[in-house]
Each structure stands twice: as structure tokens, then as C-alpha cells.
C-alpha positions, 0 to 999 in steps of 0.5 A, spaced: 539 453 407 544 458 410 540 464 407 534 461 411 538 461 418 542 468 416 535 471 415 532 467 421 538 470 425 538 477 423 530 478 425 532 475 432 537 480 433 532 486 431 527 483 436 532 482 442 533 490 439 527 492 439 525 489 447 531 493 450 530 498 447 522 498 449 525 496 457 530 502 456 524 507 454 519 504 459 525 505 464 526 512 461 518 514 463 518 512 469 525 514 473 526 520 469 520 524 473 524 521 480 530 523 479 529 530 477 525 531 481 530 530 487 536 533 484 531 539 484 528 538 491 531 532 495 536 536 499 532 543 500 528 537 502 532 533 507 535 541 510 528 543 510 526 537 516 530 541 521 527 548 520 520 547 517 516 545 523 510 545 518 513 539 514 515 534 520 508 535 523 505 533 516 510 527 515 509 525 523 501 525 522 502 522 515 507 516 519 502 515 525 495 515 521 498 511 516 501 505 521 494 505 525 490 504 519 496 498 517 494 495 524 487 495 523 487 492 517 491 487 520 487 485 526 481 485 521 483 484 514 488 478 516 482 473 518 479 475 512 485 472 507 486 466 512 478 464 510 479 467 502 485 463 502 482 456 504 475 457 501 471 458 507 468 465 506 461 464 503 460 468 496 468 468 495 467 471 489 464 476 490 467 478 496 474 478 493 471 482 488 469 487 493 474 488 495 478 490 489 473 495 488 476 499 491 483 499 487 479 500 481 474 506 482 479 513 483 481 515 488 477 522 489 471 519 488 473 513 494 474 520 498 466 522 496 463 515 498 467 516 504 464 522 505 456 520 504 458 513 508 461 518 515 460 525 514 456 529 519 449 528 516 449 521 515 447 516 521 454 512 521 457 519 522 452 521 527 452 514 530 460 516 531 459 523 533 456 521 539 461 517 540 466 523 540 469 520 533 468 525 529 471 523 521 470 530 517 477 533 519 480 529 524 485 524 525 480 518 524 478 521 517 485 520 514 486 513 517 478 511 514 480 514 507 487 510 508 484 504 511 478 504 505 483 504 499 490 501 502 487 495 506 485 492 499 492 490 498 494 488 504 488 483 504 490 480 497 498 479 498 495 476 505 492 471 502 497 469 497 502 468 503 496 464 506 495 460 501 503 458 500 502 455 506 501 447 506 493 446 507 496 439 510 500 442 516 494 445 520 490 438 518 496 434 523 495 439 526 489 437 529 489 430 528 494 432 534 488 435 538 489 442 536 481 446 534 481 450 527 484 456 530 489 454 534 492 451 528 492 456 523 495 462 529 500 456 530 502 453 524 500 458 518 501 464 522 509 463 523 509 459 516 506 465 512 509 471 518 514 474 512 509 476 506 503 478 513 509 483 514 511 483 507 503 486 505 503 490 512 509 494 509 506 494 502 499 497 505 503 501 510 507 505 503 500 505 500 497 509 506 503 514 506 502 516 498 495 516 498 491 524 496 485 523 492 480 520 498 484 524 504 483 531 500 476 531 500 474 528 508 480 532 511 483 537 508 487 540 516 490 536 518 494 536 513 499 530 511 505 530 507 501 528 501 496 534 501 502 539 505 505 538 498 499 539 494 497 545 499 504 548 498 504 548 490 497 551 489 499 557 493 505 558 492 508 555 486 511 549 485 519 550 487 515 551 495 512 544 494 519 541 491 522 540 497 516 535 500 515 532 494 522 530 495 521 527 502 515 523 500 519 520 494 525 519 499 520 516 505 517 511 499 524 508 499 525 506 506 519 501 505 521 499 499 527 497 502 524 493 507 520 490 502 524 487 497 529 484 503 523 480 506 522 478 500 528 475 499 529 472 506 523 469 503 525 466 497 531 463 501 528 461 507 522 458 503 520 451 507 520 445 501 513 443 500 
């Protein structure tokens, strides 16, 4: 019996060592490229912010368009997330599948689809142009591309945040005279507030990092990701590194915000 137990403990130690080794290998594969990039271009990228007007302009444009896309997703996507979370959306499974589709297709393909749907020769593009909203080669195109690839993340995370709020709270509010919309606004929205903000942060971060759809729809004016690619293809790796490093540093901001929001949600989540 003791030999069997000893063999079992030996197998457990080998398995545990394999798990730890695999985890360390994955962390190295994920972390090493980021560390090397920051070491090579981080300081020069931050120093370039003061002198490189094109980089500052690209970062400002990226922040503006990502914020605009996130606001649009918040206004239009939150009601959709609510209907999906409460199973009140007709053909909810189909709608959910359509929302997931932009996350699965290659982003250059997404850019091509947007170009076909909203380009100058399309009916929608012609109608928008008559309203003074050109899509191709404009800020509107950047916002549209960011919205297409990142809004599904917002809706999905917002849906989960709303689903965590017990529907019985709304039922009590309705028995006290609130309409369904007012009950959702007064009860569910505040209780799901941290989750909704976290969903917006995730979407904003994803929008900031988008490249594939934007580069097809709007090469100019350049967002930061396109500027990095432009300098890499035109001037080489050394010229692109500072821009790429600044993008990595910028990505840390929403990541830290998201971690703090999740920690606050875990601490302050109401008992159900």
C-alpha cells in the first residue's frame, strides 16, 4: 500500500510540475514580447510625445474616436443588452449570434464589409454623403469601424452585468407604480453600474487597438495603430517602435481601471 501511495504522490508531483511549467511557458510567450517592446521603445516613445506632432495628433484622434464609438455603443447597446439579459428580445439566440459574428471574422474582412455597405457607391454611403457624413477617409469611418468590431464586447459584458441584477427588484418597483422602463432605469441601471462602466472600458480599449478594419476604411487621418504600421512599412522597425510602445503604455490605463472596477464590484456586490 505504501508503495502505491508513494507512486501516487510521485505522479502528483510530476503533474503539478508540468502544470507550473506550462503556465510559466505561456506567461513567457505572452509577456516577453511586451517587455522587449517596452524596453526597446518605451522611453523613446514617451520622449517623442513632446516633439512628434504627428504622434500626438494620432493619439488624440484615437482617443476621440474610441470615446465616440463607446458612447454610441452605450446609448444604443445598453437597451439591447437589457432585452437580451431579460430574455425579452424576439429571436434572442439569432441576435446574439449576429452580435458575436464581428468578433469572429478577420478584421480586414470587416473593413471590406463596411466599405461595401457604407462606401461612396453604396446606397447607405450616398445617403450619408447627402447628410454631410462621408465615411471613407473620415473620422466617421474610424468611429464606424471601431463600433463594428468593439460594440459586441460592450453588449456582451453589459448583458452579463444586467443579468446579475435580480429581476425581482424591478418587480417590486413595478408593484409600487413604476413603469418597466422606469424600474429598469431606477433599479437595474445603478445596481449594474460598475459592470456597465467596465463594459465601456473594455470596448474603449478594444477600439483604441483596432487596425484591420480602420486601415481599409480610413487610412487618413491616421489613428495611432495605423501610424505605427505606416512608419514600420515606410521607415522600418526602429521608427515604428516608439509609437508601438506608446500604444502598449496607453493600453495599461484601461486595464488598471478595469481591474479596479472588478475589485470594487467583488467587494460591493449585493447579496442575492
